[in-house]
N, C-alpha and C positions, 0 to 999 in steps of 0.2 A: 305487173301486181303485184303490190307492198304484200308482204307477209305476216306481216305486226303492224297496222295502223294505229298511229299514237304514243308506239315502242321505241325505242330509241336502235337505232342499226344505221351499218354503215349508208353515208348518205346524210344522216338525221343534222338538221340544226336546231344546237339543243342552247337553252339558255338557264343557266345555273348559277349559283353558289356553293362555292366548295374553300374546306379550309384542308391545309396538308399540318400534320403534325409529326415531329418525332414523337418516336416511341415513350418518352418519358411525359409529352402531353405537351412540349412547346409548339406552339405556335410558328413554324416557320411561313407560309403563307397562305395569304385568303382574301376570299371577296366580300365576304359577309361586313356588312354596315359598310361596304362603297356599291358601285354599280356591278351586278352581274356580269360574267361572265359568257360568251355566245362562241359556240367553235360548231365546227363541222365536222362529225366523225369520220375518219376514215384518211384526214386531210394532211395528217401530220402534226397538228399543231398539239397533241397531248402524247405523253408517253402513253406506249401501250397497254400497261396494268392499269391506268386511269381508264382509258376506252374501255375496256374489255370489263369495269367495274359500272359502266353505264348502261352496258348491252340491256334491253329488255325492260327498261325502267321507264315510266311516262310522268307525265307532269305531277306535280303533288310528292312526286315519293321522295324518299331521304334513303341515303344508305352512308354505312360506315364500312369499313373493310380494310384489314391491315395488307398491304401490297411488299412482297419482298425484294430485298434491294433491285435484280433483276427483273422484278414488274415495274420499276420506278426511275431511280435516278441514276441505275447500273454500279455495276463493282466500284473500285477504287482503282483508278489509273497511275500505278506508279510514275507513267512516265512523265503525268501534271503536274509533279513538282519540281519547280524549276529555281536557280540560284541567278539573279540578277543585278549588276550592279548597284551599288546605293546611287552612282549617279545616274540613272535612270529614273530617280524619284526627283521631286521637290525639296529644296532644303529645308524646307519650312515642313514636310510631314513626318510628324514622329511615328518611326517604324515600329510597331509594338506588336507583340504573339498577339493571333486569335483578331488583328485588325483587319477589315473586308478595306480593299482599296480597288479601283476601276480601273481597267487597262483598257487600250484601244489596239483591237487586231491591226495588222497590214492593212487588211479589207474596208476597215472603218468601222467595225464590232464592237461594240463594251463586253468585255468579259470583267466578272469580279474573280479575284484572287483572294485568299485570305495568308496574310503577313506569318509566317510560321516565327521566324525569328533572322536575327544577325549574323552572320561569320565573317567577322572583320570589316570589310570594305562590300561585302556582298549581301543581298537581300534572300535568304531564302519565302519563295512564295506556291502555295498549293492553289492550282487551277480546276480539281476536284470540285465536284457540286458540295455545298457544305453536309447534303443527304446521301451523296456518291456511298456504295456499300453498306447501307443501313436502312431496317424496316422503316416503313413510314404508315401511318394511319390517315386515310385520306376518309373526308367526310362531304357528302353532296346533297344539295337539295335542288330538285330538281324544277323548273319555273315554268317551261315553254317545251315542247318538242314540235319543229317542222319536219311533215315527212318528208322521203328524197321524191325527186324528181322522177318518176323511170319513164323514160320514152319508149312511146308503143311502136311496134316493128312493123 
């Protein structure tokens, strides 16, 4: 038996538009103007604060909420700062501070890194999410909520 039919809860499939902004208003990520996102609440695809901001909303609802770093991208991790030899980069790549570069992990996953600068023949790279350690503003518009399937015993 569903506790809140038509409202977002664990297991709900939700189609929505979202915008994530830095507190200065800079849009960091958004689905607005493109295809909406469809997610299942509780499957781990969203960070916890994002999911909590959606709980109990229904189709047609809009919400804007400020999330603390621990609710969004987490704190900055000093271990995510790395120094790599310049030889790890294509020679034609201009190494400039604040440039974002895609790196491929040993497992074949692509991860972004922000160039901090050059130190001789070494390049300082920050693998923290650009919003780690910061509050973010989350805006959502709920387009559709499909209730979770509850199996009867």
